[in-house]
VMD Tcl script that builds the backbone (N, CA, C; Angstrom):
set m [mol new atoms 249]
animate dup $m
set s [atomselect $m all]
$s set {name element resname resid chain x y z} {
  {N N MET 1 A -85.008 78.908 -49.296}
  {CA C MET 1 A -83.488 78.656 -50.171}
  {C C MET 1 A -84.239 77.257 -50.064}
  {N N THR 2 A -82.639 76.716 -51.887}
  {CA C THR 2 A -82.976 75.815 -51.726}
  {C C THR 2 A -82.164 74.791 -51.558}
  {N N VAL 3 A -82.286 72.891 -51.506}
  {CA C VAL 3 A -81.917 72.568 -51.082}
  {C C VAL 3 A -81.309 71.719 -52.298}
  {N N LYS 4 A -80.124 71.616 -52.492}
  {CA C LYS 4 A -79.974 70.594 -53.214}
  {C C LYS 4 A -79.765 68.946 -52.839}
  {N N TYR 5 A -80.434 67.418 -52.611}
  {CA C TYR 5 A -80.241 66.410 -52.143}
  {C C TYR 5 A -79.707 65.950 -53.530}
  {N N GLU 6 A -78.602 64.482 -52.739}
  {CA C GLU 6 A -77.976 64.009 -53.226}
  {C C GLU 6 A -78.015 62.988 -53.063}
  {N N ILE 7 A -77.723 61.891 -54.010}
  {CA C ILE 7 A -78.038 60.237 -53.523}
  {C C ILE 7 A -77.271 59.796 -53.808}
  {N N THR 8 A -76.591 58.995 -52.334}
  {CA C THR 8 A -75.243 58.351 -52.290}
  {C C THR 8 A -74.490 57.032 -53.306}
  {N N SER 9 A -74.091 56.844 -53.220}
  {CA C SER 9 A -74.523 55.627 -54.360}
  {C C SER 9 A -74.931 53.971 -54.006}
  {N N GLU 10 A -74.689 53.675 -52.160}
  {CA C GLU 10 A -75.768 52.880 -52.121}
  {C C GLU 10 A -77.389 52.368 -52.131}
  {N N GLN 11 A -77.721 54.368 -52.128}
  {CA C GLN 11 A -79.329 54.650 -52.364}
  {C C GLN 11 A -79.599 54.535 -53.703}
  {N N GLN 12 A -78.296 54.870 -54.743}
  {CA C GLN 12 A -78.434 54.703 -55.316}
  {C C GLN 12 A -79.105 53.058 -56.020}
  {N N ALA 13 A -77.549 51.830 -56.157}
  {CA C ALA 13 A -77.520 49.954 -56.383}
  {C C ALA 13 A -79.409 50.230 -55.430}
  {N N GLU 14 A -79.817 50.893 -54.746}
  {CA C GLU 14 A -81.417 50.192 -53.812}
  {C C GLU 14 A -82.345 51.079 -55.185}
  {N N ILE 15 A -82.386 51.698 -55.069}
  {CA C ILE 15 A -83.094 52.291 -56.158}
  {C C ILE 15 A -82.662 51.060 -57.597}
  {N N GLU 16 A -82.042 50.593 -57.744}
  {CA C GLU 16 A -81.997 50.022 -59.735}
  {C C GLU 16 A -82.399 48.461 -58.820}
  {N N ALA 17 A -81.784 48.627 -57.945}
  {CA C ALA 17 A -82.726 46.653 -57.494}
  {C C ALA 17 A -84.375 46.869 -57.551}
  {N N ALA 18 A -84.897 47.783 -57.693}
  {CA C ALA 18 A -86.074 48.707 -56.704}
  {C C ALA 18 A -86.525 48.130 -57.967}
  {N N ARG 19 A -86.349 48.747 -59.310}
  {CA C ARG 19 A -86.744 49.035 -60.778}
  {C C ARG 19 A -86.965 47.698 -61.636}
  {N N LYS 20 A -85.673 46.506 -61.087}
  {CA C LYS 20 A -85.340 45.324 -61.532}
  {C C LYS 20 A -86.800 44.596 -61.099}
  {N N LYS 21 A -87.573 44.634 -59.963}
  {CA C LYS 21 A -88.045 44.073 -59.375}
  {C C LYS 21 A -89.556 44.670 -59.361}
  {N N ASN 22 A -89.687 45.829 -59.325}
  {CA C ASN 22 A -91.011 46.666 -59.999}
  {C C ASN 22 A -91.757 45.827 -61.550}
  {N N ARG 23 A -93.404 45.781 -60.898}
  {CA C ARG 23 A -93.428 45.847 -62.317}
  {C C ARG 23 A -95.334 47.473 -62.283}
  {N N ASN 24 A -94.997 48.066 -61.518}
  {CA C ASN 24 A -96.115 49.010 -61.431}
  {C C ASN 24 A -95.280 49.832 -61.766}
  {N N LYS 25 A -96.572 50.740 -62.635}
  {CA C LYS 25 A -95.390 51.574 -63.732}
  {C C LYS 25 A -95.777 53.336 -63.322}
  {N N LYS 26 A -96.313 53.471 -61.783}
  {CA C LYS 26 A -96.158 54.547 -61.216}
  {C C LYS 26 A -94.646 54.880 -60.158}
  {N N ILE 27 A -94.988 53.113 -59.744}
  {CA C ILE 27 A -93.506 53.232 -58.512}
  {C C ILE 27 A -92.491 53.234 -59.876}
  {N N GLU 28 A -92.749 52.763 -61.252}
  {CA C GLU 28 A -91.440 53.201 -62.142}
  {C C GLU 28 A -91.045 54.419 -62.181}
  {N N ALA 29 A -92.567 55.527 -62.651}
  {CA C ALA 29 A -92.091 56.681 -62.859}
  {C C ALA 29 A -90.467 56.981 -61.765}
  {N N LYS 30 A -91.660 57.175 -60.800}
  {CA C LYS 30 A -91.019 57.705 -59.202}
  {C C LYS 30 A -89.076 56.848 -59.462}
  {N N LEU 31 A -89.257 55.981 -59.903}
  {CA C LEU 31 A -87.890 55.214 -59.535}
  {C C LEU 31 A -87.015 56.148 -60.454}
  {N N LYS 32 A -87.405 56.153 -61.433}
  {CA C LYS 32 A -86.738 57.158 -62.831}
  {C C LYS 32 A -86.414 57.928 -62.341}
  {N N ILE 33 A -87.516 58.891 -62.312}
  {CA C ILE 33 A -86.798 60.411 -60.787}
  {C C ILE 33 A -85.700 60.154 -60.436}
  {N N LEU 34 A -85.063 58.946 -58.893}
  {CA C LEU 34 A -84.706 59.062 -58.101}
  {C C LEU 34 A -83.689 58.878 -59.416}
  {N N SER 35 A -83.461 57.439 -60.302}
  {CA C SER 35 A -82.364 56.991 -60.977}
  {C C SER 35 A -81.384 58.094 -62.071}
  {N N LEU 36 A -82.725 59.148 -62.401}
  {CA C LEU 36 A -81.933 60.228 -63.138}
  {C C LEU 36 A -81.046 61.439 -61.834}
  {N N ARG 37 A -82.522 61.557 -60.694}
  {CA C ARG 37 A -81.141 62.285 -59.452}
  {C C ARG 37 A -79.656 61.983 -59.394}
  {N N ALA 38 A -79.870 60.418 -59.452}
  {CA C ALA 38 A -78.276 59.735 -58.832}
  {C C ALA 38 A -76.990 59.632 -60.017}
  {N N GLU 39 A -78.169 60.022 -60.780}
  {CA C GLU 39 A -76.757 60.240 -62.409}
  {C C GLU 39 A -76.607 62.022 -61.939}
  {N N GLY 40 A -77.079 62.471 -61.342}
  {CA C GLY 40 A -76.278 63.961 -61.211}
  {C C GLY 40 A -77.406 65.003 -62.414}
  {N N LYS 41 A -78.687 65.075 -62.725}
  {CA C LYS 41 A -79.606 65.435 -63.716}
  {C C LYS 41 A -79.950 66.584 -62.819}
  {N N ASN 42 A -80.455 67.465 -62.742}
  {CA C ASN 42 A -80.622 68.314 -61.892}
  {C C ASN 42 A -82.286 68.428 -62.673}
  {N N LEU 43 A -83.159 68.906 -61.694}
  {CA C LEU 43 A -84.615 69.659 -62.190}
  {C C LEU 43 A -85.610 69.057 -62.610}
  {N N LYS 44 A -84.979 69.803 -63.641}
  {CA C LYS 44 A -85.289 70.951 -65.145}
  {C C LYS 44 A -85.086 69.499 -66.037}
  {N N GLU 45 A -84.098 69.257 -66.133}
  {CA C GLU 45 A -83.514 68.195 -66.938}
  {C C GLU 45 A -84.636 66.646 -66.616}
  {N N ILE 46 A -84.223 66.633 -64.944}
  {CA C ILE 46 A -85.278 65.280 -64.611}
  {C C ILE 46 A -86.824 65.644 -65.346}
  {N N SER 47 A -88.262 66.425 -65.384}
  {CA C SER 47 A -88.331 67.253 -65.652}
  {C C SER 47 A -88.939 67.156 -67.164}
  {N N LYS 48 A -87.682 67.427 -68.173}
  {CA C LYS 48 A -88.583 67.571 -69.252}
  {C C LYS 48 A -88.375 65.956 -69.961}
  {N N ILE 49 A -86.850 65.484 -68.717}
  {CA C ILE 49 A -87.280 63.682 -69.209}
  {C C ILE 49 A -88.125 63.054 -69.219}
  {N N THR 50 A -89.154 63.022 -67.947}
  {CA C THR 50 A -90.224 62.178 -67.321}
  {C C THR 50 A -91.755 63.175 -67.642}
  {N N GLU 51 A -91.140 63.778 -67.544}
  {CA C GLU 51 A -92.606 65.188 -68.245}
  {C C GLU 51 A -93.555 64.771 -66.544}
  {N N TYR 52 A -92.559 64.992 -65.632}
  {CA C TYR 52 A -93.663 65.587 -63.986}
  {C C TYR 52 A -92.319 66.739 -64.343}
  {N N HIS 53 A -93.803 67.637 -63.341}
  {CA C HIS 53 A -93.432 69.022 -63.145}
  {C C HIS 53 A -92.145 69.446 -62.361}
  {N N PHE 54 A -91.718 70.282 -62.579}
  {CA C PHE 54 A -89.607 69.844 -61.538}
  {C C PHE 54 A -91.080 70.530 -60.188}
  {N N THR 55 A -91.707 71.080 -59.286}
  {CA C THR 55 A -91.592 71.044 -58.077}
  {C C THR 55 A -92.222 69.088 -57.749}
  {N N ASN 56 A -92.516 68.634 -58.390}
  {CA C ASN 56 A -92.870 67.348 -58.201}
  {C C ASN 56 A -92.584 66.052 -58.942}
  {N N VAL 57 A -90.870 66.615 -59.008}
  {CA C VAL 57 A -89.941 65.821 -58.834}
  {C C VAL 57 A -88.886 66.517 -57.829}
  {N N SER 58 A -89.557 67.622 -57.202}
  {CA C SER 58 A -88.433 68.004 -56.077}
  {C C SER 58 A -89.528 67.191 -54.917}
  {N N LYS 59 A -90.441 67.457 -55.163}
  {CA C LYS 59 A -90.955 67.135 -54.272}
  {C C LYS 59 A -91.006 64.803 -53.366}
  {N N ILE 60 A -90.549 64.137 -54.971}
  {CA C ILE 60 A -90.486 62.635 -55.439}
  {C C ILE 60 A -88.992 62.341 -54.346}
  {N N ILE 61 A -87.953 63.760 -55.029}
  {CA C ILE 61 A -86.665 63.427 -54.254}
  {C C ILE 61 A -86.232 64.008 -52.589}
  {N N SER 62 A -87.295 64.865 -51.840}
  {CA C SER 62 A -87.347 65.606 -50.752}
  {C C SER 62 A -87.967 63.905 -50.528}
  {N N GLN 63 A -88.833 63.603 -50.525}
  {CA C GLN 63 A -89.849 62.535 -49.732}
  {C C GLN 63 A -88.555 61.042 -49.407}
  {N N PHE 64 A -88.283 61.173 -51.226}
  {CA C PHE 64 A -87.117 59.462 -51.099}
  {C C PHE 64 A -86.376 59.930 -49.682}
  {N N ILE 65 A -85.007 60.857 -49.310}
  {CA C ILE 65 A -84.441 61.862 -48.833}
  {C C ILE 65 A -84.741 61.456 -47.309}
  {N N HIS 66 A -85.658 61.731 -47.039}
  {CA C HIS 66 A -86.202 62.064 -46.284}
  {C C HIS 66 A -87.193 61.291 -44.944}
  {N N ARG 67 A -87.524 59.751 -45.837}
  {CA C ARG 67 A -88.094 58.953 -45.220}
  {C C ARG 67 A -88.086 57.878 -46.045}
  {N N GLY 68 A -86.725 57.432 -47.110}
  {CA C GLY 68 A -86.577 55.997 -47.755}
  {C C GLY 68 A -87.363 55.437 -48.568}
  {N N LEU 69 A -87.051 55.288 -49.416}
  {CA C LEU 69 A -87.811 54.142 -50.557}
  {C C LEU 69 A -88.742 52.693 -49.793}
  {N N SER 70 A -88.528 52.855 -49.054}
  {CA C SER 70 A -89.887 51.754 -48.507}
  {C C SER 70 A -90.522 52.455 -48.278}
  {N N TYR 71 A -90.640 53.784 -47.732}
  {CA C TYR 71 A -91.815 54.569 -47.308}
  {C C TYR 71 A -92.564 54.588 -48.630}
  {N N MET 72 A -91.459 55.071 -49.357}
  {CA C MET 72 A -92.210 55.916 -50.274}
  {C C MET 72 A -93.085 54.456 -51.320}
  {N N LEU 73 A -93.048 54.032 -51.899}
  {CA C LEU 73 A -92.584 52.443 -52.255}
  {C C LEU 73 A -94.239 51.765 -51.447}
  {N N HIS 74 A -94.165 51.676 -49.801}
  {CA C HIS 74 A -95.042 51.506 -49.506}
  {C C HIS 74 A -97.078 52.693 -49.715}
  {N N ALA 75 A -96.494 53.469 -49.705}
  {CA C ALA 75 A -97.519 54.291 -50.054}
  {C C ALA 75 A -98.059 54.969 -51.477}
  {N N ILE 76 A -97.157 54.418 -52.380}
  {CA C ILE 76 A -97.403 54.552 -53.448}
  {C C ILE 76 A -98.615 53.218 -54.082}
  {N N THR 77 A -98.483 51.989 -53.026}
  {CA C THR 77 A -98.305 51.023 -53.346}
  {C C THR 77 A -99.868 50.759 -52.713}
  {N N LEU 78 A -100.101 51.561 -51.382}
  {CA C LEU 78 A -101.509 51.587 -50.932}
  {C C LEU 78 A -102.682 52.861 -51.814}
  {N N ALA 79 A -101.654 54.282 -52.760}
  {CA C ALA 79 A -102.775 54.535 -53.136}
  {C C ALA 79 A -103.056 54.026 -54.242}
  {N N THR 80 A -102.621 52.932 -55.081}
  {CA C THR 80 A -103.239 52.235 -55.910}
  {C C THR 80 A -104.018 51.203 -55.963}
  {N N ILE 81 A -103.808 50.597 -54.598}
  {CA C ILE 81 A -104.910 49.818 -54.452}
  {C C ILE 81 A -106.148 50.439 -53.955}
  {N N GLY 82 A -106.389 51.536 -53.636}
  {CA C GLY 82 A -106.928 52.487 -53.399}
  {C C GLY 82 A -108.384 52.944 -54.157}
  {N N THR 83 A -107.852 52.868 -55.653}
  {CA C THR 83 A -107.802 53.525 -56.486}
  {C C THR 83 A -109.384 52.389 -57.514}
}
mol reanalyze $m
mol bondsrecalc $m
mol representation Tube
mol addrep $m
């Protein structure tokens, strides 16, 4: 069963604020995915725009909805430091 995750206007404002402060390309790609979802784009549209596979787009959105932006950004930062 598929679930369509919606991003609230408050969450969208949080995403846009993070995009303005961000300097990391990996984080920017994920924030762009979230912004496009907040604009009402579907997974296939986002996938085409960002060149991420639609299953990865879905995972990024789901992670944001369930764990929040700060968790997601922290996980990406840790992964980047580890490389």
